C-alpha positions in Angstrom: 15.1 15.6 11.5 11.6 16.2 12.9 10.2 13.7 15.4 8.9 10.8 13.3 5.6 10.6 15.2 4.8 14.3 14.6 5.9 13.9 11.0 3.6 10.9 10.6 0.5 12.8 11.7 1.4 15.8 9.6 1.5 13.5 6.6 -1.8 12.0 7.6 -3.4 15.4 7.6 -2.0 16.1 4.1 -3.5 12.7 2.9 -6.8 13.7 4.4 -6.7 17.0 2.7 -5.9 15.2 -0.6 -8.9 13.1 0.0 -11.1 16.2 0.4 -9.7 17.4 -3.0 -10.6 14.1 -4.6 -14.2 13.8 -3.4 -15.8 16.6 -5.5 -14.7 14.6 -8.6 -16.2 11.3 -7.4 -18.8 10.2 -9.9 -17.1 12.1 -12.8 -16.2 9.5 -15.4 -13.9 11.8 -17.5 -10.3 10.7 -17.8 -7.2 10.9 -20.1 -4.6 8.3 -20.9 -0.9 8.7 -19.8 2.0 7.4 -21.8 1.8 4.0 -20.2 -2.0 3.9 -21.1 -3.1 4.1 -17.5 -5.9 6.5 -16.8 -5.5 9.9 -15.1 -8.4 12.1 -13.9 -8.8 15.6 -12.6 -9.0 14.0 -9.1 -5.4 12.6 -9.5 -4.2 16.1 -10.4 -6.0 17.8 -7.6 -4.8 15.4 -5.0 -1.2 15.6 -6.3 -1.3 19.4 -6.0 -2.4 19.3 -2.4 0.2 16.7 -1.5 3.1 18.5 -3.1 2.2 21.8 -1.5 1.6 20.1 1.9 4.9 18.1 2.0 6.9 21.1 1.0 5.6 23.0 4.0 6.6 20.2 6.5 10.0 19.2 5.2 12.7 19.9 2.7 12.8 16.3 1.4 12.4 16.0 -2.4 9.2 14.4 -3.7 8.7 11.7 -6.3 5.0 11.3 -7.3 3.3 9.2 -9.8 2.0 12.4 -11.4 5.4 14.3 -11.1 8.1 11.7 -11.1 11.6 12.7 -9.8 14.2 11.4 -12.3 16.7 8.9 -11.0 19.8 11.2 -11.4 18.1 13.6 -8.9 17.1 10.9 -6.3 19.7 8.1 -6.5 21.9 9.5 -3.7 19.2 11.0 -1.5 19.1 10.0 2.1 15.3 10.7 2.3 12.6 11.5 -0.2 8.8 11.3 -0.4 7.2 8.7 -2.6 3.6 9.5 -3.5 0.6 8.0 -5.2 -2.0 10.8 -5.0 -4.8 8.5 -6.1 -4.0 4.8 -6.0 -6.7 2.8 -7.8 -7.9 5.2 -10.5 -9.9 2.4 -12.1 -11.6 1.8 -8.8 -12.3 5.6 -8.5 -13.8 5.6 -12.0 -15.8 2.5 -11.1 -17.1 4.2 -8.0 -16.5 1.2 -5.7 -14.8 3.3 -3.0 -11.6 1.2 -3.1 -9.0 3.7 -3.9 -6.5 5.4 -1.6 -4.0 8.2 -1.1 -0.5 6.8 -0.5 2.4 8.7 1.0 5.7 7.0 2.0 9.1 8.3 3.2 11.9 6.4 1.6 15.4 6.1 3.1 18.3 4.0 1.9 16.1 1.8 -0.4 13.5 1.1 2.3 10.1 2.5 3.1 10.3 3.9 6.7 7.0 5.7 7.1 3.7 5.3 5.4 0.1 6.6 5.3 -2.7 5.0 3.3 -5.9 7.0 3.4 -9.2 5.8 1.8 -11.4 8.9 1.3 -14.7 7.2 0.7 -14.3 4.9 3.7 -12.7 7.8 5.7 -10.2 5.3 7.1 -6.5 5.7 7.5 -3.7 3.2 8.1 -0.4 4.6 9.4 3.1 3.3 10.5 6.7 4.1 10.8 9.7 1.9 11.6 9.6 0.7 15.2 6.3 2.5 16.0 3.8 -0.2 15.0 0.8 0.0 12.6 -2.4 1.8 13.5 -5.8 2.5 12.1 -7.9 5.6 12.5 -11.6 5.9 11.4 -13.8 8.9 10.8 -10.7 11.0 10.0 -12.1 14.0 8.1 -13.8 15.7 11.1 -10.8 15.3 13.4 -8.3 17.9 14.4 -4.6 16.9 14.6 -5.0 16.4 18.3 -8.1 14.3 17.7 -6.1 12.1 15.4 -3.5 11.5 18.0 -6.1 10.6 20.5 -7.9 8.2 18.1 -4.9 6.1 17.5 -5.8 2.4 17.6 -3.1 -0.2 17.3 -4.2 -2.7 14.6 -5.6 -5.8 16.4 -4.8 -9.3 15.1 -7.3 -12.1 14.8 -5.9 -15.6 15.0 -9.3 -17.4 15.3 -9.7 -18.3 11.6 -8.3 -21.5 10.2 -8.9 -21.1 6.5 -6.6 -18.7 4.7 -7.9 -15.6 2.8 -6.1 -14.2 -0.3 -6.5 -10.7 -1.6 -7.1 -10.4 -5.3 -7.2 -7.2 -7.4 -10.6 -5.9 -8.6 -9.2 -4.9 -12.0 -5.9 -6.8 -12.3 -6.7 -10.4 -11.5 -4.7 -12.9 -13.4 -4.8 -16.6 -13.9 -1.7 -17.3 -11.7 -3.5 -15.6 -8.8 -6.6 -17.6 -9.4 -4.6 -20.8 -9.6 -2.8 -19.9 -6.3 -6.2 -19.5 -4.5 -7.5 -22.8 -6.0 -4.3 -24.7 -5.2 -4.4 -23.9 -1.5 -8.2 -23.8 -1.1 -8.2 -20.2 0.0 -11.1 -17.8 0.3 -10.8 -14.7 -2.0 -11.2 -11.1 -1.0 -11.4 -8.6 -3.9 -10.0 -5.2 -3.0 -8.5 -2.3 -4.9 -5.4 -0.2 -4.5 -3.1 -0.4 -1.4 -6.1 -1.4 0.7 -5.0 -5.0 0.0 -1.9 -4.4 2.1 -4.1 -2.9 4.8 -6.4 -6.0 4.8 -3.4 -8.1 5.5 -2.2 -5.8 8.2 -5.6 -6.1 10.0 -5.8 -9.9 9.5 -8.8 -9.5 7.3 -6.7 -11.4 4.8 -3.5 -13.4 4.8 -1.9 -13.4 1.3 -1.5 -11.1 -1.6 0.3 -12.4 -4.7 1.1 -9.7 -7.3 2.5 -10.7 -10.7 1.1 -7.8 -12.8 3.3 -4.8 -12.9 3.2 -2.3 -10.1 5.3 0.8 -9.4 7.2 1.7 -6.2 4.5 4.3 -5.2 1.9 1.6 -5.3 3.5 -0.5 -2.6 5.8 1.7 -0.4 3.2 3.0 2.1 1.4 -0.3 2.3 4.6 -2.3 2.8 5.7 -0.4 5.9 2.2 -0.6 7.4 2.1 -4.4 6.8 5.6 -4.9 8.1 4.9 -2.9 11.3 1.8 -5.1 11.8 4.1 -8.2 11.8 3.7 -9.1 8.1 6.2 -9.4 5.2 6.4 -8.3 1.5 8.9 -10.4 -0.4 10.0 -10.4 -4.0 8.7 -13.5 -5.8 12.0 -14.7 -7.1 14.7 -13.5 -4.6 12.5 -13.9 -1.5 13.8 -10.6 -0.2 11.9 -7.4 0.9 10.9 -5.1 -1.9 13.5 -2.3 -2.3 13.0 1.3 -3.4 14.7 4.1 -5.3 15.7 1.8 -8.2 16.6 3.3 -11.5 13.6 1.5 -13.0 10.7 2.4 -10.6 8.8 -0.8 -11.5 8.4 -3.3 -8.7 9.4 -6.9 -9.1 6.6 -9.5 -8.7 6.0 -10.0 -5.0 4.2 -12.0 -2.4 2.8 -10.3 0.8 2.0 -12.2 4.0 -0.1 -11.2 7.0 1.0 -12.1 10.5 -1.3 -15.2 10.6 0.5 -16.6 7.6 3.8 -16.5 9.4 2.8 -18.3 12.6 4.8 -21.6 12.7 2.0 -23.4 14.5 -0.8 -22.0 12.4 -3.0 -23.8 9.9 -1.7 -21.8 6.9 2.1 -21.6 7.7 2.8 -24.2 5.0 2.1 -21.7 2.3 4.8 -19.4 3.5 7.1 -22.4 3.9 6.3 -23.5 0.3 7.0 -20.0 -1.0 10.4 -19.8 0.8 11.5 -23.2 -0.5 9.9 -23.1 -3.9 7.6 -26.0 -3.1 4.0 -26.7 -3.8 2.4 -24.1 -6.0 5.7 -22.2 -6.1 7.7 -25.0 -7.6 8.2 -24.8 -11.4 5.6 -27.5 -11.9 3.2 -27.5 -9.0 1.2 -30.7 -8.5 
């Protein structure tokens, strides 16, 4: 297997190239509906083509993409495969709010082991692999591969805030999330796509509760980035890390925590404690 750090940067370059393929369509409001009634644009298709071609050049791992899903019988016994969302946040793309991303993850034995989240409009990337840590790179498009290596900045953590911040979806906010924010008197930060995981990784937010259906390609890259920054992504019912390569590629409801939320002496640790013990808001009948 190729050196993981080299592989990570090659994947980053592919994500940046996919972002370049997306940008000419930004502002075009044309879209179609897929079978699940989610929208798909020419930008989704263009990015998917770039990513599939790029990943095939750097490895022989099979690829499962939102726009070209690999059936379970072909992936269930794989040691490694790529899990891709070529344009995460199509509704954000159509709304022209800039909060969409290219997500690429490497899955091994039901876990996400390497991830890249690239936001083309912001021209920012978040990258990680197991044991390497989580990093952010800005102004990506004009950088060579060596420049990207030299621009690596380990994601800093800010422990100065006392009030917690919860990420909420721009287009998929639900009453349970709003009640969670109100119950714990949290600030709310609205973000699209996998950028919510990245906000937790950078301590710009602390919590992300998701109870509206997501797929594995929505969360895999963001999960490893958050975990390598010191955070956690846990299923809502079982309190275990999200697992991948399931027969049904839908995610279970989950709760994501940034590193600040996990500090035992911190002002917001009680929310994680309540979650783990089904107390407070997380009890069947929260007070």
